[in-house]
PLY file of the C-alpha trace (Angstrom):
ply
format ascii 1.0
element vertex 57
property float x
property float y
property float z
element edge 56
property int vertex1
property int vertex2
end_header
139.92 142.47 77.03
136.52 143.14 77.41
135.62 143.80 74.08
137.41 140.59 72.65
135.71 138.74 75.35
132.35 139.80 74.09
133.35 139.32 70.38
134.50 135.78 71.44
131.06 135.07 73.21
129.36 136.45 69.78
131.43 134.37 67.40
130.22 131.09 69.45
126.65 131.89 68.53
127.64 131.65 64.81
127.14 128.90 62.40
129.84 126.83 60.78
129.47 128.92 57.56
129.06 132.05 59.40
132.31 131.48 61.06
133.88 130.34 58.24
132.98 133.64 56.16
134.20 135.59 59.39
137.80 133.85 59.32
138.36 134.78 55.94
137.54 138.14 56.05
139.62 138.66 58.92
142.49 136.95 57.21
141.89 139.04 54.14
142.17 142.17 56.57
145.28 141.14 58.27
147.05 139.79 55.46
150.10 141.57 54.16
149.90 142.76 50.67
152.23 141.10 48.10
151.70 143.85 45.58
153.42 146.77 47.58
155.41 145.17 50.39
157.61 148.49 51.02
154.42 150.12 52.28
154.55 147.64 55.12
158.28 147.31 55.58
160.57 150.01 55.93
163.52 148.04 55.35
162.40 146.11 52.13
165.38 147.24 49.83
167.90 147.63 52.98
170.95 145.77 51.70
172.48 145.24 55.64
168.86 143.75 56.29
169.27 141.59 53.21
172.72 140.69 54.36
171.67 139.59 57.77
168.76 137.48 56.53
171.11 135.76 54.28
173.29 134.64 56.99
170.36 133.18 58.98
169.92 130.51 56.01
0 1
1 2
2 3
3 4
4 5
5 6
6 7
7 8
8 9
9 10
10 11
11 12
12 13
13 14
14 15
15 16
16 17
17 18
18 19
19 20
20 21
21 22
22 23
23 24
24 25
25 26
26 27
27 28
28 29
29 30
30 31
31 32
32 33
33 34
34 35
35 36
36 37
37 38
38 39
39 40
40 41
41 42
42 43
43 44
44 45
45 46
46 47
47 48
48 49
49 50
50 51
51 52
52 53
53 54
54 55
55 56
């Protein structure tokens, strides 16, 4: 956790505008791309998974 603690301390030194820019960039980097979900989800077109998901609704 040392590296994360260091980063959190550095974030506290950012202006509000800089923190917003950082937040948007982090969101962009961790967001799941919608254009190619098969790259992220190995069970994207799996009928059994679809069936199990449908039951949960």
